[in-house]
PDB file of N, CA, C, O and CB in Angstrom:
ATOM      1  N   MET A   1     187.054   7.475 -73.870  1.00  0.00           N
ATOM      2  CA  MET A   1     187.534   7.806 -72.546  1.00  0.00           C
ATOM      3  C   MET A   1     187.355   9.311 -72.276  1.00  0.00           C
ATOM      4  O   MET A   1     186.910   9.710 -71.200  1.00  0.00           O
ATOM      5  CB  MET A   1     189.012   7.394 -72.396  1.00  0.00           C
ATOM      6  N   MET A   2     187.710  10.132 -73.271  1.00  0.00           N
ATOM      7  CA  MET A   2     187.556  11.580 -73.090  1.00  0.00           C
ATOM      8  C   MET A   2     186.081  11.970 -72.989  1.00  0.00           C
ATOM      9  O   MET A   2     185.734  12.872 -72.227  1.00  0.00           O
ATOM     10  CB  MET A   2     188.222  12.337 -74.251  1.00  0.00           C
ATOM     11  N   SER A   3     185.214  11.305 -73.747  1.00  0.00           N
ATOM     12  CA  SER A   3     183.787  11.627 -73.684  1.00  0.00           C
ATOM     13  C   SER A   3     183.216  11.316 -72.310  1.00  0.00           C
ATOM     14  O   SER A   3     182.399  12.074 -71.788  1.00  0.00           O
ATOM     15  CB  SER A   3     183.016  10.858 -74.757  1.00  0.00           C
ATOM     16  N   ASP A   4     183.647  10.189 -71.716  1.00  0.00           N
ATOM     17  CA  ASP A   4     183.180   9.851 -70.364  1.00  0.00           C
ATOM     18  C   ASP A   4     183.654  10.871 -69.346  1.00  0.00           C
ATOM     19  O   ASP A   4     182.902  11.253 -68.450  1.00  0.00           O
ATOM     20  CB  ASP A   4     183.662   8.458 -69.963  1.00  0.00           C
ATOM     21  N   TRP A   5     184.895  11.314 -69.478  1.00  0.00           N
ATOM     22  CA  TRP A   5     185.442  12.282 -68.545  1.00  0.00           C
ATOM     23  C   TRP A   5     184.734  13.631 -68.685  1.00  0.00           C
ATOM     24  O   TRP A   5     184.426  14.281 -67.686  1.00  0.00           O
ATOM     25  CB  TRP A   5     186.948  12.443 -68.767  1.00  0.00           C
ATOM     26  N   LEU A   6     184.477  14.050 -69.934  1.00  0.00           N
ATOM     27  CA  LEU A   6     183.829  15.344 -70.150  1.00  0.00           C
ATOM     28  C   LEU A   6     182.338  15.325 -69.836  1.00  0.00           C
ATOM     29  O   LEU A   6     181.741  16.384 -69.641  1.00  0.00           O
ATOM     30  CB  LEU A   6     184.033  15.784 -71.574  1.00  0.00           C
ATOM     31  N   SER A   7     181.725  14.151 -69.784  1.00  0.00           N
ATOM     32  CA  SER A   7     180.283  14.099 -69.515  1.00  0.00           C
ATOM     33  C   SER A   7     179.960  14.474 -68.072  1.00  0.00           C
ATOM     34  O   SER A   7     178.803  14.757 -67.764  1.00  0.00           O
ATOM     35  CB  SER A   7     179.741  12.704 -69.817  1.00  0.00           C
ATOM     36  N   ASN A   8     180.948  14.483 -67.183  1.00  0.00           N
ATOM     37  CA  ASN A   8     180.712  14.851 -65.791  1.00  0.00           C
ATOM     38  C   ASN A   8     180.589  16.358 -65.585  1.00  0.00           C
ATOM     39  O   ASN A   8     180.150  16.799 -64.523  1.00  0.00           O
ATOM     40  CB  ASN A   8     181.822  14.316 -64.931  1.00  0.00           C
ATOM     41  N   TYR A   9     180.963  17.141 -66.567  1.00  0.00           N
ATOM     42  CA  TYR A   9     180.904  18.596 -66.437  1.00  0.00           C
ATOM     43  C   TYR A   9     179.549  19.129 -66.879  1.00  0.00           C
ATOM     44  O   TYR A   9     178.872  18.539 -67.722  1.00  0.00           O
ATOM     45  CB  TYR A   9     182.018  19.253 -67.255  1.00  0.00           C
ATOM     46  N   GLN A  10     179.168  20.261 -66.289  1.00  0.00           N
ATOM     47  CA  GLN A  10     177.881  20.857 -66.627  1.00  0.00           C
ATOM     48  C   GLN A  10     177.904  21.424 -68.046  1.00  0.00           C
ATOM     49  O   GLN A  10     176.935  21.274 -68.790  1.00  0.00           O
ATOM     50  CB  GLN A  10     177.517  21.958 -65.617  1.00  0.00           C
ATOM     51  N   TYR A  11     178.992  22.067 -68.417  1.00  0.00           N
ATOM     52  CA  TYR A  11     179.125  22.613 -69.763  1.00  0.00           C
ATOM     53  C   TYR A  11     179.980  21.644 -70.568  1.00  0.00           C
ATOM     54  O   TYR A  11     181.167  21.474 -70.287  1.00  0.00           O
ATOM     55  CB  TYR A  11     179.755  24.054 -69.744  1.00  0.00           C
ATOM     56  N   ARG A  12     179.390  21.025 -71.548  1.00  0.00           N
ATOM     57  CA  ARG A  12     180.078  19.993 -72.308  1.00  0.00           C
ATOM     58  C   ARG A  12     180.470  20.507 -73.683  1.00  0.00           C
ATOM     59  O   ARG A  12     179.880  21.443 -74.222  1.00  0.00           O
ATOM     60  CB  ARG A  12     179.203  18.751 -72.438  1.00  0.00           C
ATOM     61  N   THR A  13     181.471  19.866 -74.219  1.00  0.00           N
ATOM     62  CA  THR A  13     181.879  20.152 -75.589  1.00  0.00           C
ATOM     63  C   THR A  13     182.012  18.827 -76.332  1.00  0.00           C
ATOM     64  O   THR A  13     182.382  17.806 -75.753  1.00  0.00           O
ATOM     65  CB  THR A  13     183.219  20.960 -75.628  1.00  0.00           C
ATOM     66  N   GLU A  14     181.712  18.865 -77.589  1.00  0.00           N
ATOM     67  CA  GLU A  14     181.819  17.659 -78.399  1.00  0.00           C
ATOM     68  C   GLU A  14     183.235  17.537 -78.936  1.00  0.00           C
ATOM     69  O   GLU A  14     183.831  18.523 -79.369  1.00  0.00           O
ATOM     70  CB  GLU A  14     180.795  17.676 -79.555  1.00  0.00           C
ATOM     71  N   LEU A  15     183.766  16.336 -78.908  1.00  0.00           N
ATOM     72  CA  LEU A  15     185.072  16.064 -79.485  1.00  0.00           C
ATOM     73  C   LEU A  15     184.871  15.362 -80.828  1.00  0.00           C
ATOM     74  O   LEU A  15     184.382  14.234 -80.889  1.00  0.00           O
ATOM     75  CB  LEU A  15     185.946  15.200 -78.520  1.00  0.00           C
ATOM     76  N   HIS A  16     185.249  16.036 -81.877  1.00  0.00           N
ATOM     77  CA  HIS A  16     185.121  15.464 -83.206  1.00  0.00           C
ATOM     78  C   HIS A  16     186.492  15.025 -83.706  1.00  0.00           C
ATOM     79  O   HIS A  16     187.515  15.588 -83.316  1.00  0.00           O
ATOM     80  CB  HIS A  16     184.480  16.477 -84.181  1.00  0.00           C
ATOM     81  N   TRP A  17     186.505  14.020 -84.566  1.00  0.00           N
ATOM     82  CA  TRP A  17     187.761  13.479 -85.068  1.00  0.00           C
ATOM     83  C   TRP A  17     188.479  14.485 -85.951  1.00  0.00           C
ATOM     84  O   TRP A  17     189.708  14.474 -86.023  1.00  0.00           O
ATOM     85  CB  TRP A  17     187.514  12.191 -85.839  1.00  0.00           C
ATOM     86  N   TRP A  18     187.736  15.355 -86.625  1.00  0.00           N
ATOM     87  CA  TRP A  18     188.369  16.274 -87.573  1.00  0.00           C
ATOM     88  C   TRP A  18     189.192  17.347 -86.872  1.00  0.00           C
ATOM     89  O   TRP A  18     190.082  17.936 -87.486  1.00  0.00           O
ATOM     90  CB  TRP A  18     187.316  16.929 -88.448  1.00  0.00           C
ATOM     91  N   VAL A  19     188.915  17.611 -85.606  1.00  0.00           N
ATOM     92  CA  VAL A  19     189.719  18.579 -84.857  1.00  0.00           C
ATOM     93  C   VAL A  19     191.147  18.060 -84.703  1.00  0.00           C
ATOM     94  O   VAL A  19     192.113  18.800 -84.891  1.00  0.00           O
ATOM     95  CB  VAL A  19     189.089  18.860 -83.467  1.00  0.00           C
ATOM     96  N   PHE A  20     191.263  16.791 -84.360  1.00  0.00           N
ATOM     97  CA  PHE A  20     192.587  16.184 -84.203  1.00  0.00           C
ATOM     98  C   PHE A  20     193.278  16.023 -85.548  1.00  0.00           C
ATOM     99  O   PHE A  20     194.491  16.203 -85.649  1.00  0.00           O
ATOM    100  CB  PHE A  20     192.474  14.825 -83.505  1.00  0.00           C
ATOM    101  N   ALA A  21     192.514  15.684 -86.584  1.00  0.00           N
ATOM    102  CA  ALA A  21     193.090  15.558 -87.921  1.00  0.00           C
ATOM    103  C   ALA A  21     193.578  16.909 -88.436  1.00  0.00           C
ATOM    104  O   ALA A  21     194.626  16.988 -89.078  1.00  0.00           O
ATOM    105  CB  ALA A  21     192.064  14.963 -88.892  1.00  0.00           C
ATOM    106  N   LEU A  22     192.832  17.956 -88.160  1.00  0.00           N
ATOM    107  CA  LEU A  22     193.225  19.296 -88.581  1.00  0.00           C
ATOM    108  C   LEU A  22     194.480  19.764 -87.851  1.00  0.00           C
ATOM    109  O   LEU A  22     195.355  20.384 -88.455  1.00  0.00           O
ATOM    110  CB  LEU A  22     192.086  20.280 -88.342  1.00  0.00           C
ATOM    111  N   ALA A  23     194.570  19.474 -86.568  1.00  0.00           N
ATOM    112  CA  ALA A  23     195.759  19.841 -85.803  1.00  0.00           C
ATOM    113  C   ALA A  23     196.987  19.071 -86.292  1.00  0.00           C
ATOM    114  O   ALA A  23     198.072  19.641 -86.406  1.00  0.00           O
ATOM    115  CB  ALA A  23     195.532  19.579 -84.309  1.00  0.00           C
ATOM    116  N   GLY A  24     196.818  17.790 -86.577  1.00  0.00           N
ATOM    117  CA  GLY A  24     197.919  16.988 -87.101  1.00  0.00           C
ATOM    118  C   GLY A  24     198.355  17.445 -88.480  1.00  0.00           C
ATOM    119  O   GLY A  24     199.550  17.508 -88.769  1.00  0.00           O
ATOM    120  N   ALA A  25     197.394  17.762 -89.330  1.00  0.00           N
ATOM    121  CA  ALA A  25     197.726  18.247 -90.672  1.00  0.00           C
ATOM    122  C   ALA A  25     198.415  19.603 -90.610  1.00  0.00           C
ATOM    123  O   ALA A  25     199.336  19.865 -91.383  1.00  0.00           O
ATOM    124  CB  ALA A  25     196.466  18.340 -91.536  1.00  0.00           C
ATOM    125  N   GLY A  26     197.983  20.456 -89.709  1.00  0.00           N
ATOM    126  CA  GLY A  26     198.630  21.757 -89.548  1.00  0.00           C
ATOM    127  C   GLY A  26     200.067  21.617 -89.077  1.00  0.00           C
ATOM    128  O   GLY A  26     200.954  22.326 -89.552  1.00  0.00           O
ATOM    129  N   ALA A  27     200.297  20.710 -88.149  1.00  0.00           N
ATOM    130  CA  ALA A  27     201.665  20.470 -87.672  1.00  0.00           C
ATOM    131  C   ALA A  27     202.535  19.908 -88.784  1.00  0.00           C
ATOM    132  O   ALA A  27     203.705  20.275 -88.902  1.00  0.00           O
ATOM    133  CB  ALA A  27     201.659  19.510 -86.474  1.00  0.00           C
ATOM    134  N   MET A  28     201.977  19.021 -89.599  1.00  0.00           N
ATOM    135  CA  MET A  28     202.735  18.452 -90.713  1.00  0.00           C
ATOM    136  C   MET A  28     203.071  19.507 -91.758  1.00  0.00           C
ATOM    137  O   MET A  28     204.170  19.494 -92.314  1.00  0.00           O
ATOM    138  CB  MET A  28     201.953  17.316 -91.360  1.00  0.00           C
ATOM    139  N   VAL A  29     202.152  20.415 -92.032  1.00  0.00           N
ATOM    140  CA  VAL A  29     202.406  21.484 -93.006  1.00  0.00           C
ATOM    141  C   VAL A  29     203.505  22.416 -92.497  1.00  0.00           C
ATOM    142  O   VAL A  29     204.397  22.796 -93.254  1.00  0.00           O
ATOM    143  CB  VAL A  29     201.110  22.287 -93.289  1.00  0.00           C
ATOM    144  N   ILE A  30     203.442  22.778 -91.234  1.00  0.00           N
ATOM    145  CA  ILE A  30     204.471  23.650 -90.667  1.00  0.00           C
ATOM    146  C   ILE A  30     205.833  22.966 -90.707  1.00  0.00           C
ATOM    147  O   ILE A  30     206.834  23.593 -91.054  1.00  0.00           O
ATOM    148  CB  ILE A  30     204.112  24.041 -89.220  1.00  0.00           C
ATOM    149  N   ALA A  31     205.873  21.684 -90.354  1.00  0.00           N
ATOM    150  CA  ALA A  31     207.138  20.948 -90.383  1.00  0.00           C
ATOM    151  C   ALA A  31     207.664  20.821 -91.804  1.00  0.00           C
ATOM    152  O   ALA A  31     208.865  20.964 -92.030  1.00  0.00           O
ATOM    153  CB  ALA A  31     206.966  19.560 -89.763  1.00  0.00           C
ATOM    154  N   LEU A  32     206.793  20.556 -92.757  1.00  0.00           N
ATOM    155  CA  LEU A  32     207.204  20.421 -94.156  1.00  0.00           C
ATOM    156  C   LEU A  32     207.738  21.735 -94.702  1.00  0.00           C
ATOM    157  O   LEU A  32     208.749  21.748 -95.404  1.00  0.00           O
ATOM    158  CB  LEU A  32     206.034  19.940 -95.014  1.00  0.00           C
ATOM    159  N   LEU A  33     207.078  22.833 -94.390  1.00  0.00           N
ATOM    160  CA  LEU A  33     207.550  24.142 -94.845  1.00  0.00           C
ATOM    161  C   LEU A  33     208.893  24.497 -94.226  1.00  0.00           C
ATOM    162  O   LEU A  33     209.761  25.049 -94.902  1.00  0.00           O
ATOM    163  CB  LEU A  33     206.528  25.220 -94.511  1.00  0.00           C
ATOM    164  N   THR A  34     209.070  24.186 -92.955  1.00  0.00           N
ATOM    165  CA  THR A  34     210.329  24.494 -92.281  1.00  0.00           C
ATOM    166  C   THR A  34     211.476  23.681 -92.854  1.00  0.00           C
ATOM    167  O   THR A  34     212.533  24.229 -93.167  1.00  0.00           O
ATOM    168  CB  THR A  34     210.207  24.239 -90.785  1.00  0.00           C
ATOM    169  N   VAL A  35     211.275  22.384 -92.992  1.00  0.00           N
ATOM    170  CA  VAL A  35     212.335  21.515 -93.493  1.00  0.00           C
ATOM    171  C   VAL A  35     212.656  21.828 -94.949  1.00  0.00           C
ATOM    172  O   VAL A  35     213.825  21.857 -95.334  1.00  0.00           O
ATOM    173  CB  VAL A  35     211.936  20.048 -93.346  1.00  0.00           C
ATOM    174  N   SER A  36     211.627  22.062 -95.761  1.00  0.00           N
ATOM    175  CA  SER A  36     211.884  22.340 -97.174  1.00  0.00           C
ATOM    176  C   SER A  36     212.566  23.688 -97.365  1.00  0.00           C
ATOM    177  O   SER A  36     213.416  23.821 -98.246  1.00  0.00           O
ATOM    178  CB  SER A  36     210.582  22.303 -97.964  1.00  0.00           C
ATOM    179  N   SER A  37     212.220  24.684 -96.571  1.00  0.00           N
ATOM    180  CA  SER A  37     212.892  25.978 -96.719  1.00  0.00           C
ATOM    181  C   SER A  37     214.360  25.878 -96.309  1.00  0.00           C
ATOM    182  O   SER A  37     215.219  26.491 -96.942  1.00  0.00           O
ATOM    183  CB  SER A  37     212.180  27.054 -95.879  1.00  0.00           C
ATOM    184  N   GLN A  38     214.654  25.115 -95.262  1.00  0.00           N
ATOM    185  CA  GLN A  38     216.042  24.928 -94.856  1.00  0.00           C
ATOM    186  C   GLN A  38     216.816  24.109 -95.886  1.00  0.00           C
ATOM    187  O   GLN A  38     217.995  24.377 -96.116  1.00  0.00           O
ATOM    188  CB  GLN A  38     216.106  24.248 -93.491  1.00  0.00           C
ATOM    189  N   ALA A  39     216.182  23.122 -96.506  1.00  0.00           N
ATOM    190  CA  ALA A  39     216.842  22.307 -97.527  1.00  0.00           C
ATOM    191  C   ALA A  39     217.127  23.127 -98.776  1.00  0.00           C
ATOM    192  O   ALA A  39     218.191  22.989 -99.379  1.00  0.00           O
ATOM    193  CB  ALA A  39     215.981  21.089 -97.882  1.00  0.00           C
ATOM    194  N   ILE A  40     216.191  23.976 -99.168  1.00  0.00           N
ATOM    195  CA  ILE A  40     216.400  24.829-100.341  1.00  0.00           C
ATOM    196  C   ILE A  40     217.510  25.832-100.069  1.00  0.00           C
ATOM    197  O   ILE A  40     218.353  26.082-100.930  1.00  0.00           O
ATOM    198  CB  ILE A  40     215.097  25.562-100.724  1.00  0.00           C
ATOM    199  N   LYS A  41     217.509  26.406 -98.870  1.00  0.00           N
ATOM    200  CA  LYS A  41     218.554  27.355 -98.511  1.00  0.00           C
ATOM    201  C   LYS A  41     219.929  26.687 -98.523  1.00  0.00           C
ATOM    202  O   LYS A  41     220.902  27.281 -98.988  1.00  0.00           O
ATOM    203  CB  LYS A  41     218.271  27.960 -97.133  1.00  0.00           C
ATOM    204  N   ALA A  42     220.012  25.473 -98.021  1.00  0.00           N
ATOM    205  CA  ALA A  42     221.284  24.749 -98.010  1.00  0.00           C
ATOM    206  C   ALA A  42     221.706  24.343 -99.420  1.00  0.00           C
ATOM    207  O   ALA A  42     222.898  24.320 -99.723  1.00  0.00           O
ATOM    208  CB  ALA A  42     221.181  23.509 -97.119  1.00  0.00           C
ATOM    209  N   ALA A  43     220.751  24.027-100.276  1.00  0.00           N
ATOM    210  CA  ALA A  43     221.083  23.611-101.634  1.00  0.00           C
ATOM    211  C   ALA A  43     221.544  24.787-102.483  1.00  0.00           C
ATOM    212  O   ALA A  43     222.327  24.601-103.414  1.00  0.00           O
ATOM    213  CB  ALA A  43     219.885  22.940-102.285  1.00  0.00           C
ATOM    214  N   LEU A  44     221.083  25.975-102.187  1.00  0.00           N
ATOM    215  CA  LEU A  44     221.424  27.142-103.001  1.00  0.00           C
ATOM    216  C   LEU A  44     222.684  27.864-102.546  1.00  0.00           C
ATOM    217  O   LEU A  44     223.201  28.715-103.271  1.00  0.00           O
ATOM    218  CB  LEU A  44     220.285  28.103-102.996  1.00  0.00           C
ATOM    219  N   THR A  45     223.184  27.542-101.369  1.00  0.00           N
ATOM    220  CA  THR A  45     224.389  28.223-100.896  1.00  0.00           C
ATOM    221  C   THR A  45     225.618  27.655-101.599  1.00  0.00           C
ATOM    222  O   THR A  45     225.648  26.493-102.004  1.00  0.00           O
ATOM    223  CB  THR A  45     224.531  28.084 -99.361  1.00  0.00           C
ATOM    224  N   ASN A  46     226.614  28.500-101.727  1.00  0.00           N
ATOM    225  CA  ASN A  46     227.858  28.104-102.351  1.00  0.00           C
ATOM    226  C   ASN A  46     228.673  27.308-101.333  1.00  0.00           C
ATOM    227  O   ASN A  46     228.955  27.813-100.246  1.00  0.00           O
ATOM    228  CB  ASN A  46     228.649  29.344-102.866  1.00  0.00           C
ATOM    229  N   PRO A  47     229.059  26.058-101.668  1.00  0.00           N
ATOM    230  CA  PRO A  47     229.763  25.238-100.682  1.00  0.00           C
ATOM    231  C   PRO A  47     231.154  25.793-100.340  1.00  0.00           C
ATOM    232  O   PRO A  47     231.656  25.541 -99.245  1.00  0.00           O
ATOM    233  CB  PRO A  47     229.893  23.814-101.199  1.00  0.00           C
ATOM    234  N   THR A  48     231.769  26.527-101.234  1.00  0.00           N
ATOM    235  CA  THR A  48     233.091  27.049-100.922  1.00  0.00           C
ATOM    236  C   THR A  48     233.032  28.122 -99.843  1.00  0.00           C
ATOM    237  O   THR A  48     233.964  28.260 -99.051  1.00  0.00           O
ATOM    238  CB  THR A  48     233.741  27.607-102.172  1.00  0.00           C
ATOM    239  N   LYS A  49     231.942  28.880 -99.808  1.00  0.00           N
ATOM    240  CA  LYS A  49     231.805  29.913 -98.760  1.00  0.00           C
ATOM    241  C   LYS A  49     231.653  29.278 -97.387  1.00  0.00           C
ATOM    242  O   LYS A  49     232.238  29.750 -96.413  1.00  0.00           O
ATOM    243  CB  LYS A  49     230.596  30.827 -99.050  1.00  0.00           C
ATOM    244  N   SER A  50     230.876  28.219 -97.308  1.00  0.00           N
ATOM    245  CA  SER A  50     230.696  27.589 -96.001  1.00  0.00           C
ATOM    246  C   SER A  50     231.970  26.850 -95.568  1.00  0.00           C
ATOM    247  O   SER A  50     232.257  26.777 -94.373  1.00  0.00           O
ATOM    248  CB  SER A  50     229.501  26.614 -96.039  1.00  0.00           C
ATOM    249  N   LEU A  51     232.731  26.306 -96.516  1.00  0.00           N
ATOM    250  CA  LEU A  51     233.978  25.654 -96.150  1.00  0.00           C
ATOM    251  C   LEU A  51     235.032  26.670 -95.704  1.00  0.00           C
ATOM    252  O   LEU A  51     235.857  26.369 -94.842  1.00  0.00           O
ATOM    253  CB  LEU A  51     234.503  24.833 -97.322  1.00  0.00           C
ATOM    254  N   ARG A  52     235.007  27.852 -96.277  1.00  0.00           N
ATOM    255  CA  ARG A  52     235.948  28.899 -95.855  1.00  0.00           C
ATOM    256  C   ARG A  52     235.670  29.351 -94.435  1.00  0.00           C
ATOM    257  O   ARG A  52     236.596  29.622 -93.670  1.00  0.00           O
ATOM    258  CB  ARG A  52     235.878  30.096 -96.802  1.00  0.00           C
ATOM    259  N   ASP A  53     234.395  29.434 -94.081  1.00  0.00           N
ATOM    260  CA  ASP A  53     234.033  29.891 -92.745  1.00  0.00           C
ATOM    261  C   ASP A  53     234.403  28.884 -91.667  1.00  0.00           C
ATOM    262  O   ASP A  53     234.639  29.262 -90.520  1.00  0.00           O
ATOM    263  CB  ASP A  53     232.556  30.182 -92.682  1.00  0.00           C
ATOM    264  N   GLU A  54     234.455  27.635 -92.015  1.00  0.00           N
ATOM    265  CA  GLU A  54     234.799  26.614 -91.018  1.00  0.00           C
ATOM    266  C   GLU A  54     236.281  26.511 -90.959  1.00  0.00           C
ATOM    267  O   GLU A  54     236.814  25.713 -90.188  1.00  0.00           O
ATOM    268  CB  GLU A  54     234.169  25.242 -91.344  1.00  0.00           C
TER     269      GLU A  54
END
């Protein structure tokens, strides 16, 4: 569908599957790093300090 739509333009670009796979993999890596860093930070904190603050 995208190839048909882009074929109407004078300047065309090729859509390759690896572009979408690379974008998806990059998003997954960023999400994994974010979640794992927050999980490690939560696991290393002293639970008594957080209970005192609440």
